[in-house]
Each structure stands twice: as structure tokens, then as C-alpha cells.
N, C-alpha and C positions, 0 to 999 in steps of 0.2 A: 393514463397508461402509457402514452407516449414518453412522459417524463421517465417512467419506470423501465421501459425499453431502452432509452437512451442511456441510463445508468447500466442497464445490463450490457449494452454495447461498449461503453466506455470502460466498464471494469474488465470485460472480456479482453479487450485491446491492451489495457494497462498489464494485466497478469500475463497475458501472452507474450508481449514484447519484454517485460521484465524477467518473468521466470524463464522465458525462452532464452534471453540472453545468458542467463546464469547457468542453465541446465545444457544447453547446445553449444554455446560459444564462449563460456566464461573462461575454460582453461584452454590448454594447447589442443588445437584441431588439426590433426595429421602433423604436417610439418610447418603449420602456420601458428603463430603465437595467437591466444585468444585474448578476448576483450579485457579480462582482469578486473579488478575492483573498480577502477574509474570507468570503464566501459560499461559494466552493470549498472553502476550509479546513473550514468547518463542515459541508459536504455529506460530506466524507471521515470527518471526525471522528465526526459523529452516526451515520453508517453502521455504524461500528464499535460505537458505543454501542448501537445497536438489534440488531446481530446477537449482541452479547455476551450480551444477556438472552434472545436467540431461540434460539440453537444452543450457547451456551457450557455448559449442563448436558449436552449430548451430546458435542461433540468439543473444547471448550475454547476454541472460537472464534479458532483461529490466523488463518485467513483470509489467510495470508502465508507464503511458504516459507521466509523469513528467520526468523520466530518458530518455525516447526516445527524448523528445522536448529538454531536456538538452544537449543530445549527438548531436542534430541537431543543436543547437547553438554553439557547440563546433567544428563543421564542421566534426564530425565523423560518421554522418548518414545523408543519402540523404533525400530529402523531399518525394519521392516515398517510401522509406521504412519505414520513420516515419510515414506516413498516414497508411501504411499497419499495422504497429505494433500497433498503436493505435486502429484501428478498431478490429485486433484480440485480443487485450487486453481487450477491452470493451465487445466483445462478449463472452470471457472467464468468465470475472466477472459475466455477466448476467446469463450465464448458471450454474455457481456455486450456485448462489443464488436460481436459479429454483430447484436445487438438494435439497438445505439446506430448502428451504419452504416446498418442498414436505416431507421431513423428519419430520420437525417440525410439520407440520399439520397432520402427522400421530400420535402425542402424543394426548392422550385423555385429553380434555379440554383445548387445546392449543388456545390461542387468541393472535394475533400478536401485536396489541397495538402500540403506537407511537415508533417511531425509532427501529423497529424490525429488527431482521436478521443481528444484528451487524452493524446497521447503524450508520454514523457519525452525530454529531450535537453539539448544545451548547445551553444554555441559561436555563431558568427555567424549571426544570423537567428532564434535561438531565444529568446523572451522577454528576459532580461536581458544576453544575449551573454557569458555567464561561460565560462571556459576550461574545459578537460577536467579539470584539476587541482582547480579549485574544486569542480567537479561531483562528481568521485570522493571528496572529502574531505567535502563535505556529506552525501552519501549514507551514508558510512562512519560518520560522527560522530553523524548523527541516527538512524541505526538502532541505534547502540551505547546511546544514550541511552533509545531506545524500549524496548530489551530491559532495561535496567536497571530502568525502571519498571515493566514487565510482570512481572519476576521478584519485585520489591518487593511490589506490591500483591496478587499472588497467593500470596505466601509465608504461613506460619503466622501472621506477625504483622500481616499486611495485613487490610484489611477487605473481605471477599469480595463483599458486597453492593455495594459502591461501586466495585469493581474495573473494571468495564465503563466506568463514567463516568470513571474517572481514565485509562484508556487511551485512550478516545475524545478526551478533552480534551487529553492529550499529542499525539496525531496531529494536532488542530486547530491547536497550538502549532507543531509542525513544519512544517505547510503554510504557515503564515503568514510563517516565513521562508525556507523552502527553494523555494517556488513560482517566484520570479524566477530561481532558480539552474538548476534543473533540472525544474521543474513538480512536483517531489516524487514519488518513487518509495517508498523505504524498503521495497519489496514488489516482488520479481521477477515475481509473477504479474500484479500491476496493471500493470505495464510491458510484459509479453509481449503481452497481448491487443491493446492499440492499436498496436503495433510491427508485427504480423503484418498487421493491415488497413491500416496507413498505409504500410508498406514503406518505401523510400529511406532517408533520414537515421535516421528512428526505428528501423528495423530494423538499421542499420549500427551505431548507438550503444547497441543493446540490451544488449551484453555488459556495459557499466558497470553497469547497472541490475540485472544479475544478481550479479555479482562484488561491488561495494561493499557492498550491503545484506547479504550472506551474511557477508562478513568483518566487518562492522560488528556484526551479530548474535552472532558468536562471540565477538569482543572484548567485547562488552556483557555476554555471558553469564560469561566468565571474570572480568570485573572485579566482577560482582556475587558471583559464587561465592568469589572468592579475596581481594577486597578490601573488600567491604561487608558481606555476610551474616555474621551470627553464628550461633552453634550452635543458637540457637532457631529459625532460619528454615529 
């Protein structure tokens, strides 16, 4: 239970900091320039770094259902723990957007609109207006890369003390490329929270941000296990 609660807390923080950076401080705030693409990328990545060193010793700091399912596919996590982790992660993300929506609705004149609260999406009217095919490929490929990095840095030959930093910086790089395409998910829980509160197109398109990251995580895990890892890993 403590592992599940740790995953809930970690995903809560990741979603609140990341989506909060995008929804509250991403653009121009009054007369002050917002964070922009780089700032939002750093918010997500640094949240992972901080949580890795906070809850990593307790639960491994997955804070992402795709990672937990990838670890299940690798034989590193039981079915029972995977289910508990995913439930905890999902609840954490929803609670984070509950807090974020409360904050945003406290702003005079705030109107949520489509794809609110840092929701992921694609198509006409969403950021770079990319197609569904581009969105699916981006989420699949970047999640696969993410899982390969995670498996590598947490393997026997990896530097355990630096693993959290390497994983967080990888997420920064992924966001720097993928934000214009999908807003960057690579994490079904992170997408679930905003979609529930935003509704509309965000909720209709949620399926892609569940399916593509999970498929990508399994592909990345299999690629690491059978094409990259050595017997010493």
C-alpha cells in the first residue's frame, strides 16, 4: 500500500508541476513572459528528477502506467503491483488536475476551453495542428525510447545514483520535440487527469494517449531485453 501511495503522490506532483507549468505559466502572464516550450519541458523533467530521489527508494518512482506495464513485461513487477501502481498513478493525476482546475478557476475571467489544463491532443486547433498518425507515432516512438533509457540506467551496469537525473533529462528532451505535436504525454495517467476535467476533444482523444504509450513501452522493453541488453544487465 505504501508503494501505491508513493506512486499516487509522485504522479500527483508530476502532473501538477508539469500541467501547471503549461496551463498557468506557459504563455505570457500579465506583462511577464511565460515559460514557453523549454520551461514546460524542464518542469516535467525536473519533477521526475525530484520524485526519483523522493519516492524512488520506496516504489521505484514509475509515476507512469506505461513504465509500470513495461516493467511487468520485463518481469520486474508483479501483476498485483502493476495494478496497484496504475490505480495509484491514475488517482494522483486526477487529484492534481482537481487542484490545478481550482487554481485556474480562481482567476478572473478564466474560461477552460478545448484541451484545457494541459491536456494532450492533436489535429486542427491543437498547437502544431499535427495529424492523428503523427501523434500516434510520436507517442509510441518517444515512449519506446524512454523505456530503453530507463531499463539501461537502472540495470546492473547503470549508475544508480545518476539514474533519476538521466531519466528526468530524457523526459525534458522528449518534451522539447513532442510538445508541438501532442503536448507530450508518454504517460497515460498524465493524460487522463486533464482529459477528465477538460472534456470535449481532450476526452475524445484520450484513447491515443493510453494506447500509444503502452504499446511503445512494451516495444521499448522488448527492444532493450532482446536487442540491446547483455547477459550482465
